[in-house]
N, C-alpha and C positions, 0 to 999 in steps of 0.2 A: 309217478303220482298214484298209479294203481295200487302199489304196495301200501302206500300211506292211507289210501281209502280203506283198504282191508284192516289196517291197524286201528283206524278210528271208526270203523263200522259200528253202528248203533247196536246195543245189546239186544234190542227187540227186533233185529233184522230189518229195521226201517233204515233205508239209506239216507239218513238225515245229515250227512257230512257236508259241510259248507265247502264247495269246490274252491272258492276264492281263498279260504284258509289253507287248504291243501297246497294250492299254487304258491302261496306266500311261504310256506314251510319249505317247499321244494326250492324256491329261489334262494332262500337263506342257506340251504345246505349245499347248493351247487356252486362251490367256491371258484371253479374255473369257468363257469358260465357257459358250459357246452350243452346245456339242456338235459344233462343226465347226472345222476348221483352215483358215483362209483363207490367201491368199498371204502377207500380212504376218506372220501368226503363224508360218508355215512358215519364212520368211526370218529372222525375229527369233530363232527357235529355233537356227538354224544360226549366226547371228552370235554368240549367247551361247556356244555350244559352242566356236567358233573363238577367242573372246576368252579363255575359260577355258583352252584348250589353250596359247595363247601366254603366259598368265600362268604356267602350270606350267613352260614352257620357261625363262622368265626367272627363276623362283624356285627352280629346281633347284640343289642345292648343287654347287659345282664339285668335280669329282673331282681328286684329286691324281695327278700323272703317275706311272706305274709306274717304279720304279727297279730296274734289273737288277743 
């Protein structure tokens, strides 16, 4: 969770990162529930996020063109 704290560290150097949010992210990424995020879990988490993002792009309803 220390690494995630650094990633989410406030731009103004105010450590306003919600610890409960960090712990929730860690729990979601820790697939084998050993209390640690190894390299495979880290990469798999981002693969899942990227996969969901691409699904959302393809499933978005097409907008009708504006008619002036």
